[in-house]
C-alpha positions as CSV (number, residue, x, y, z in Angstrom):
1,X,-2.6,-28.7,-21.4
2,X,-3.5,-25.0,-21.0
3,X,-5.3,-24.0,-17.9
4,X,-7.4,-21.0,-17.2
5,X,-6.0,-18.3,-14.9
6,X,-7.4,-18.8,-11.5
7,X,-9.7,-16.3,-10.1
8,X,-9.0,-14.3,-6.9
9,X,-10.9,-15.9,-4.0
10,X,-13.9,-13.7,-3.0
11,X,-12.5,-13.3,0.6
12,X,-9.3,-11.6,-0.7
13,X,-10.5,-8.5,-2.4
14,X,-7.9,-6.6,-4.6
15,X,-5.9,-4.2,-2.7
16,X,-6.5,-0.5,-3.4
17,X,-3.8,1.4,-5.4
18,X,-1.0,2.9,-3.3
19,X,-1.5,6.7,-2.6
20,X,-0.3,8.7,-5.5
21,X,-0.4,5.5,-7.8
22,X,-2.9,4.5,-10.4
23,X,-4.6,1.0,-10.5
24,X,-2.1,0.0,-13.2
25,X,0.9,0.8,-11.1
26,X,1.9,4.1,-12.7
27,X,2.3,7.3,-10.7
28,X,0.4,10.3,-12.1
29,X,1.7,13.8,-12.1
30,X,2.0,15.6,-8.7
31,X,-1.2,16.9,-7.0
32,X,-1.7,20.3,-5.5
33,X,-0.3,19.0,-2.2
34,X,2.9,17.6,-3.9
35,X,4.1,20.5,-5.7
36,X,7.4,21.9,-5.2
37,X,8.1,23.9,-2.0
38,X,11.3,24.5,-0.1
39,X,12.7,21.4,1.5
40,X,10.1,19.1,-0.1
41,X,11.3,15.9,-1.7
42,X,8.3,15.3,-4.0
43,X,8.2,14.6,-7.7
44,X,9.7,18.0,-8.6
45,X,12.8,17.0,-6.5
46,X,13.2,13.6,-8.3
47,X,13.2,15.3,-11.7
48,X,16.4,17.2,-10.7
49,X,17.8,14.0,-9.3
50,X,17.8,12.0,-6.1
51,X,20.6,10.3,-4.2
52,X,19.5,7.1,-6.1
53,X,19.7,8.6,-9.5
54,X,22.4,11.2,-8.7
55,X,25.3,8.8,-9.5
56,X,23.9,7.8,-12.9
57,X,25.9,9.3,-15.7
58,X,23.8,10.6,-18.6
59,X,25.0,11.6,-22.0
60,X,25.8,15.1,-20.9
61,X,27.9,13.7,-17.9
62,X,29.8,11.5,-20.2
63,X,30.5,14.4,-22.6
64,X,31.7,16.4,-19.5
65,X,34.0,13.7,-18.5
66,X,35.4,13.3,-22.0
67,X,36.1,17.0,-22.1
68,X,37.8,16.8,-18.8
69,X,40.1,14.0,-20.0
70,X,41.0,15.7,-23.1
71,X,42.1,18.8,-21.3
72,X,44.0,16.7,-18.8
73,X,46.0,15.2,-21.8
74,X,46.6,18.7,-23.0
75,X,48.0,19.8,-19.6
76,X,50.1,16.7,-19.2
77,X,51.5,17.2,-22.7
78,X,52.4,20.8,-21.8
79,X,54.1,19.5,-18.7
80,X,56.1,17.0,-20.8
81,X,57.3,19.6,-23.3
82,X,58.1,22.1,-20.4
83,X,60.6,19.8,-18.9
84,X,62.4,19.6,-22.4
85,X,62.2,23.1,-23.6
86,X,62.8,24.9,-20.3
87,X,65.5,23.1,-18.5
88,X,67.5,25.0,-16.2
89,X,70.7,24.2,-18.0
90,X,70.1,24.9,-21.8
91,X,73.0,22.7,-22.7
92,X,71.7,19.6,-20.9
93,X,71.1,16.5,-23.1
94,X,68.7,14.9,-20.5
95,X,65.3,16.3,-19.6
96,X,64.1,16.2,-15.9
97,X,62.0,13.4,-14.6
98,X,58.4,12.9,-15.7
99,X,57.1,14.2,-12.5
100,X,59.6,17.0,-12.0
101,X,57.3,19.7,-13.4
102,X,54.7,19.1,-10.6
103,X,56.9,19.5,-7.7
104,X,56.5,23.2,-7.4
105,X,55.6,25.9,-4.7
106,X,52.9,24.9,-2.3
107,X,53.1,21.2,-3.1
108,X,56.3,21.1,-0.9
109,X,54.2,22.3,2.1
110,X,51.5,19.7,1.6
111,X,54.2,17.0,1.1
112,X,56.1,17.8,4.2
113,X,52.9,17.9,6.3
114,X,51.9,14.6,5.0
115,X,55.4,13.0,5.6
116,X,56.3,14.7,8.9
117,X,53.2,16.3,10.4
118,X,53.0,19.9,11.4
119,X,55.6,20.2,14.2
120,X,58.4,17.5,13.4
121,X,60.9,17.0,16.3
122,X,59.6,20.0,18.2
123,X,60.1,22.5,15.5
124,X,57.7,25.3,15.0
125,X,57.2,29.0,14.8
126,X,60.3,30.9,15.8
127,X,62.6,27.9,14.8
128,X,65.3,28.8,12.3
129,X,64.2,28.0,8.7
130,X,60.5,27.3,9.7
131,X,58.2,27.2,6.7
132,X,55.0,28.3,8.2
133,X,53.2,25.1,7.2
134,X,50.6,25.6,9.7
135,X,49.0,28.0,7.3
136,X,47.8,25.1,5.4
137,X,44.6,23.2,6.5
138,X,45.2,19.5,7.1
139,X,42.4,18.0,4.7
140,X,44.7,17.5,1.7
141,X,47.8,16.3,3.5
142,X,45.6,13.7,5.3
143,X,44.1,12.4,2.0
144,X,47.6,12.4,0.5
145,X,49.0,10.3,3.4
146,X,46.1,7.9,3.0
147,X,46.5,7.5,-0.7
148,X,50.2,7.1,-0.3
149,X,49.5,3.8,1.5
150,X,48.4,2.5,-1.9
151,X,50.5,4.6,-4.3
152,X,54.1,4.6,-3.0
153,X,55.2,7.7,-5.1
154,X,54.1,11.0,-3.3
155,X,53.9,12.9,-6.5
156,X,51.8,10.5,-8.2
157,X,49.6,10.2,-5.2
158,X,49.0,14.0,-5.3
159,X,48.3,14.0,-9.0
160,X,45.9,11.1,-8.6
161,X,43.9,12.9,-5.9
162,X,43.6,16.0,-8.1
163,X,42.6,13.9,-11.2
164,X,39.8,12.0,-9.4
165,X,38.6,15.1,-7.5
166,X,38.6,17.1,-10.7
167,X,36.2,14.7,-12.4
168,X,33.8,14.9,-9.6
169,X,34.1,18.7,-9.6
170,X,33.2,19.1,-13.2
171,X,30.3,16.7,-13.1
172,X,28.9,18.7,-10.1
173,X,29.5,22.0,-11.9
174,X,27.7,20.9,-15.0
175,X,24.7,19.8,-12.9
176,X,24.6,23.1,-11.0
177,X,24.6,24.8,-14.4
178,X,21.8,22.7,-15.6
179,X,19.7,23.7,-12.6
180,X,19.4,27.2,-14.2
181,X,17.7,26.0,-17.2
182,X,14.5,23.9,-17.8
183,X,15.8,22.4,-21.1
184,X,17.4,19.1,-20.4
185,X,19.3,19.3,-23.7
186,X,20.8,22.7,-23.0
187,X,24.6,22.8,-23.5
188,X,25.0,25.2,-20.6
189,X,26.6,22.5,-18.3
190,X,29.3,21.5,-20.9
191,X,29.9,25.2,-21.7
192,X,30.4,26.1,-18.1
193,X,32.8,23.2,-17.8
194,X,34.6,24.2,-20.9
195,X,35.3,27.8,-19.7
196,X,36.2,26.5,-16.3
197,X,38.8,23.9,-17.5
198,X,40.4,26.5,-19.9
199,X,40.6,29.3,-17.4
200,X,43.9,30.9,-16.8
201,X,44.8,29.1,-13.6
202,X,43.3,25.7,-14.6
203,X,46.8,24.1,-14.2
204,X,46.2,24.1,-10.5
205,X,43.3,21.6,-11.0
206,X,45.8,19.1,-12.3
207,X,48.6,19.8,-9.8
208,X,48.9,18.4,-6.3
209,X,47.1,21.3,-4.9
210,X,43.8,21.8,-2.9
211,X,41.6,23.3,-5.6
212,X,40.4,20.1,-7.1
213,X,39.7,18.3,-3.8
214,X,38.0,21.4,-2.4
215,X,35.6,21.7,-5.4
216,X,34.9,17.9,-5.3
217,X,33.4,18.5,-2.0
218,X,32.2,22.1,-2.2
219,X,30.2,21.9,-5.5
220,X,28.2,18.7,-4.5
221,X,27.6,20.4,-1.2
222,X,26.0,23.3,-2.9
223,X,24.2,21.0,-5.3
224,X,22.8,19.2,-2.2
225,X,21.8,22.5,-0.7
226,X,19.9,23.5,-3.8
227,X,18.0,20.3,-3.6
228,X,17.2,20.6,0.2
229,X,19.3,17.8,1.3
230,X,20.7,19.8,4.3
231,X,22.5,16.9,6.2
232,X,24.4,16.0,3.1
233,X,25.2,19.6,2.3
234,X,26.5,20.2,5.8
235,X,28.7,17.1,5.9
236,X,30.2,17.8,2.5
237,X,30.8,21.5,3.5
238,X,32.4,20.3,6.7
239,X,34.9,18.2,4.7
240,X,35.5,21.1,2.3
241,X,36.4,23.3,5.3
242,X,39.0,20.7,6.3
243,X,40.7,21.3,3.0
244,X,40.5,25.2,2.7
245,X,39.3,28.0,4.9
246,X,37.0,28.9,1.9
247,X,34.7,26.1,3.2
248,X,33.6,28.6,5.8
249,X,32.5,30.9,3.0
250,X,30.6,28.1,1.4
251,X,29.0,27.4,4.7
252,X,27.8,30.9,5.0
253,X,26.3,30.7,1.5
254,X,24.5,27.4,2.4
255,X,23.2,29.1,5.5
256,X,21.9,32.1,3.5
257,X,20.2,29.6,1.0
258,X,18.7,27.7,4.0
259,X,17.2,30.8,5.5
260,X,15.8,31.8,2.1
261,X,14.4,28.5,0.9
262,X,13.7,26.3,3.8
263,X,10.6,26.3,6.1
264,X,12.4,27.2,9.4
265,X,9.4,26.0,11.5
266,X,9.5,22.6,10.1
267,X,13.2,22.2,9.5
268,X,14.7,23.8,12.4
269,X,16.6,20.6,13.2
270,X,18.7,21.0,10.1
271,X,20.4,24.1,11.7
272,X,22.9,21.7,13.4
273,X,23.9,20.4,9.9
274,X,24.2,24.0,8.6
275,X,26.6,24.8,11.5
276,X,28.6,21.6,11.1
277,X,31.2,23.1,8.8
278,X,32.5,25.4,11.6
279,X,33.9,22.2,13.3
280,X,37.0,21.5,11.3
281,X,38.2,25.2,11.7
282,X,37.6,25.0,15.5
283,X,39.4,21.7,15.9
284,X,42.4,22.9,13.8
285,X,42.6,26.1,15.8
286,X,42.6,24.0,19.1
287,X,45.3,21.7,17.7
288,X,47.6,24.7,16.7
289,X,47.0,26.2,20.2
290,X,47.9,23.0,21.9
291,X,51.2,23.1,20.1
292,X,52.1,26.7,19.9
293,X,50.1,28.3,22.7
294,X,48.7,30.8,20.1
295,X,45.0,30.8,19.4
296,X,45.8,32.8,16.2
297,X,48.6,30.6,15.0
298,X,46.9,30.0,11.6
299,X,46.5,33.7,11.0
300,X,50.1,34.5,12.2
301,X,51.5,31.9,9.8
302,X,49.7,33.6,7.0
303,X,51.1,37.0,8.0
304,X,54.8,35.7,8.3
305,X,54.8,33.7,5.1
306,X,52.5,35.7,2.7
307,X,52.0,39.1,4.2
308,X,48.3,38.5,4.8
309,X,48.0,40.8,7.9
310,X,44.9,43.0,7.8
311,X,44.9,46.2,5.7
312,X,42.1,48.3,4.6
313,X,41.0,47.4,1.0
314,X,42.3,50.6,-0.4
315,X,45.7,50.0,1.1
316,X,45.8,46.5,-0.3
317,X,44.9,47.8,-3.9
318,X,47.5,50.6,-3.7
319,X,50.3,48.1,-2.5
320,X,49.4,45.7,-5.2
321,X,49.4,48.5,-7.8
322,X,52.8,49.7,-6.6
323,X,54.1,46.2,-7.0
324,X,52.6,45.8,-10.5
325,X,53.5,49.0,-12.1
326,X,55.9,50.9,-9.7
327,X,59.1,49.0,-11.0
328,X,59.7,47.7,-7.5
329,X,59.6,44.0,-8.5
330,X,61.2,41.9,-11.2
331,X,59.3,41.7,-14.4
332,X,58.1,38.1,-13.6
333,X,56.5,39.2,-10.2
334,X,55.4,42.4,-11.6
335,X,53.1,40.7,-14.3
336,X,51.8,38.3,-11.6
337,X,50.7,41.3,-9.5
338,X,49.1,42.7,-12.6
339,X,47.1,39.5,-12.9
340,X,46.1,39.9,-9.3
341,X,44.6,43.3,-10.0
342,X,42.7,42.0,-13.0
343,X,41.3,39.0,-11.1
344,X,40.2,41.3,-8.3
345,X,38.3,43.5,-10.8
346,X,36.7,40.5,-12.2
347,X,35.6,39.3,-8.7
348,X,34.1,42.7,-8.0
349,X,32.2,42.7,-11.3
350,X,31.0,39.2,-10.5
351,X,29.8,40.3,-7.0
352,X,27.9,43.3,-8.7
353,X,26.1,41.1,-11.1
354,X,25.1,38.7,-8.3
355,X,23.7,41.4,-6.2
356,X,21.9,42.9,-9.1
357,X,20.2,39.6,-9.8
358,X,19.5,39.1,-6.1
359,X,21.4,35.8,-6.0
360,X,22.1,36.4,-2.3
361,X,23.8,33.0,-1.3
362,X,26.2,33.2,-4.2
363,X,26.9,36.9,-3.5
364,X,27.7,36.0,0.2
365,X,30.2,33.4,-0.9
366,X,31.8,35.7,-3.5
367,X,31.9,38.7,-1.1
368,X,33.5,36.7,1.7
369,X,36.2,35.4,-0.6
370,X,36.9,38.9,-2.0
371,X,37.0,40.3,1.5
372,X,39.5,37.6,2.7
373,X,41.7,38.2,-0.4
374,X,41.5,41.9,-0.7
375,X,42.4,43.0,2.9
376,X,45.9,41.8,3.1
377,X,49.1,43.8,2.5
378,X,48.8,43.1,-1.2
379,X,46.8,40.6,-3.2
380,X,48.1,37.1,-3.2
381,X,46.5,34.0,-5.2
382,X,43.4,35.9,-6.4
383,X,43.7,34.4,-9.9
384,X,43.8,31.0,-8.3
385,X,40.7,31.8,-6.4
386,X,38.7,32.5,-9.5
387,X,38.6,28.7,-9.9
388,X,36.5,28.5,-6.8
389,X,33.9,31.0,-8.0
390,X,31.5,28.6,-9.6
391,X,28.8,31.2,-10.2
392,X,31.1,33.0,-12.5
393,X,31.5,30.0,-14.8
394,X,27.7,29.3,-14.9
395,X,26.9,33.0,-15.6
396,X,29.7,33.2,-18.3
397,X,28.5,30.1,-20.0
398,X,24.8,31.5,-20.0
399,X,26.1,34.7,-21.6
400,X,27.9,32.9,-24.2
401,X,24.7,31.1,-25.2
402,X,23.0,34.3,-25.6
403,X,26.0,36.1,-27.3
404,X,27.8,33.5,-29.4
405,X,30.8,35.8,-29.9
406,X,31.6,35.5,-26.2
407,X,32.7,31.9,-26.7
408,X,35.0,32.8,-29.6
409,X,36.5,35.7,-27.7
410,X,37.1,33.6,-24.6
411,X,38.9,30.8,-26.5
412,X,41.0,33.3,-28.5
413,X,42.1,35.3,-25.4
414,X,41.9,33.2,-22.4
415,X,43.1,29.8,-23.7
416,X,46.4,31.0,-24.9
417,X,46.9,32.9,-21.6
418,X,46.1,29.6,-19.8
419,X,49.0,28.0,-21.7
420,X,51.4,30.7,-20.7
421,X,50.4,30.6,-17.0
422,X,50.7,26.8,-17.1
423,X,54.2,27.1,-18.3
424,X,55.2,29.6,-15.6
425,X,54.0,27.2,-13.0
426,X,55.4,24.0,-14.4
427,X,58.8,25.7,-15.0
428,X,59.0,26.9,-11.4
429,X,58.6,30.6,-12.3
430,X,55.1,31.1,-10.8
431,X,54.8,33.9,-8.3
432,X,51.2,33.7,-7.1
C-alpha cells in the first residue's frame, strides 16, 4: 500500500543552502570574491585540476601514454637491431645479450654507486683508478637500489625506473602545455610530447639514466607551482635536486614564480617550502666533506672527470669550436662537439625568446642551465640537457600549430637524427 511522503516537522526547518551552493545542491559560477587570484584555490583552480582530479586520466592523457608506449617500442626495437648489426666482431654468429646495449657510459657509475656506495673499502679521490663517482648525485642510485630489492637484474631495474618515470614526465609535460591554451581540445599537449619523445637525445629517456626520473619529479613540481600548491612544489623540487643538480635551477624558477604570482603578505609561510630544494645539495656536500675533507668534492670530481672547471663563456665556446672543427679529435668525437655547439645555440635562442615574452621563471631556469653548461673548459652534455628544457617543447609545439610546416620539417630532419644518435649510444660510441 502506497503511503504519502511524510512532511518535515515544523520544529525542524529546512537548512539553508551551503554558501556557494544553490537550494538544489548545485554550485553556481564563481562570485566576485572567488575569482582567480594568485595562490587562491577557488573554482578557477579546480578547472585546471586539483589533487583529487589530478590523477584522473582523460582522453588526451591516454593518447599521450599511447604515444609514449609506441616510441618506447621503437627505441627497444632499435636496441635489438643494434646488437645484431653493430657487433664488435663482425664475424660473430651470436649477438650480445638483450640488455647489453643499455650498459653504456654513465650507467656504470650509477650501478657502482648503488652496489658499493660512494667510497667502497676506503677508496676515494687520489686512489689509483678512481672513477670520480661522487660527481653524481645519490637520488637515482638510491632508487635503483630500492627497485633492485624487487627486480634482481640491475639493468632491468634501471630500465624500469626510466620507463615508469618517463610516463609520469610526459603526462606532466602535456598538462603544462595545456595550461597555455584555454581550449580543452587543443592538441598542444600531444604535440609537445611528440616533439619531446622524438628529440635527438630521447634515447636517454629510455636508458638507465637520470633524465626520466628527474623530469618525473621536476615537471609535476612546476605544474604544482603554476597551480599555487607551494608545499607540493617544494617537496617535488627537493626530490628532483637529489637526482640532479638541475633541481637547484628548478627551485630558482619556482622561487621566481612565487615572487611574481603569490601574495607574499598572506603566503609568507610558504617560503620555507620554496627553500626546501636546497636541502639535498647541502646534505650531499656535507656527506662528501665527511669522507674526503673537501667541501668542494663534487665540483672537483666534475673537474677531474669531465673538465668542468670554470672558464669564461667565450673560452668555452672557443675550446669547443676547436675540438669540433680543428681536427684535434677523432671524427666521432668531433661530430659530438659539433652537436654541443648546435645545442648551445638552440639554448641561447630559447632564452632570448623567453626573455622577449617576459616568461621570467622559465628564463631563470634556462639561463642557469646554460651558465652551468657554458662555463666549463668545453661543452659537455648540452644536447642531453635539451631534454630538461620543457619550455622549448611547449613553445615549439605552439609554433607548429600556427605554422603547420614546422611539424613536417621537424619529423623529416630531427627524427632520423634521433635514430642515428640512438645507435651511437646503444653501440657504445656516444661521446657526449
